[in-house]
C-alpha positions in Angstrom: 19.5 -48.4 33.5 17.5 -49.4 36.5 16.2 -52.9 36.6 12.6 -52.9 35.8 11.3 -55.1 38.6 13.3 -53.8 41.6 13.4 -50.1 41.1 10.3 -47.8 41.3 9.2 -45.6 38.4 10.7 -42.3 38.6 8.5 -39.8 36.7 7.8 -36.0 36.4 5.2 -34.8 38.8 3.8 -31.2 39.5 4.1 -29.6 42.9 1.5 -27.2 43.8 1.9 -24.9 46.8 -1.0 -23.2 48.8 0.4 -19.8 47.9 -0.4 -20.6 44.2 3.3 -21.3 42.9 3.8 -24.7 41.0 7.0 -26.3 39.5 7.6 -29.6 38.0 10.3 -32.1 39.5 10.8 -35.9 39.5 9.6 -38.2 42.0 8.5 -41.9 42.7 5.1 -40.4 43.9 2.1 -40.8 41.7 0.2 -37.7 40.8 0.4 -34.2 42.1 2.1 -33.1 45.3 0.2 -30.6 47.2 2.3 -28.5 49.7 1.6 -25.7 52.3 4.7 -23.9 51.9 7.4 -23.6 49.3 10.7 -21.7 48.4 8.7 -18.7 46.9 6.7 -18.1 50.3 9.0 -19.6 53.0 10.4 -17.0 55.3 13.9 -18.5 55.0 14.2 -17.9 51.3 12.0 -14.6 51.0 13.8 -12.8 54.1 10.2 -11.8 55.3 8.8 -12.9 58.4 5.2 -13.8 57.4 2.5 -15.9 59.4 1.4 -18.6 57.2 -2.3 -19.8 58.2 -3.7 -22.2 55.8 -6.7 -23.2 57.5 -7.5 -20.8 60.2 -5.4 -22.9 62.8 -3.6 -19.9 64.4 -7.0 -17.9 65.0 -8.5 -21.2 66.4 -5.6 -21.4 68.8 -6.0 -17.8 69.9 -9.5 -18.2 70.5 -9.2 -21.5 72.6 -6.4 -20.0 74.8 -8.4 -16.7 75.2 -11.3 -18.5 76.6 -8.9 -20.6 78.9 -7.4 -17.5 80.4 -11.0 -16.0 81.1 -12.1 -19.0 83.2 -9.0 -19.2 85.3 -10.0 -19.3 89.1 -9.5 -16.0 91.1 -7.3 -16.1 94.3 
């Protein structure tokens, strides 16, 4: 048995993924854990290459550098 005053509490928590999958594990973290990618949607486990874009970051990156390419000085 762990000693009460020196070891953290190790309780069951729920892990929620952005793809909608959820599972239960044990952790010292309090409350639910929110992740962007899990074993159900990760390309390593699924064998499918898929672009995971949770907040429009890829599109924002493409727009930013598309504008940068247009404003390059001509020689």
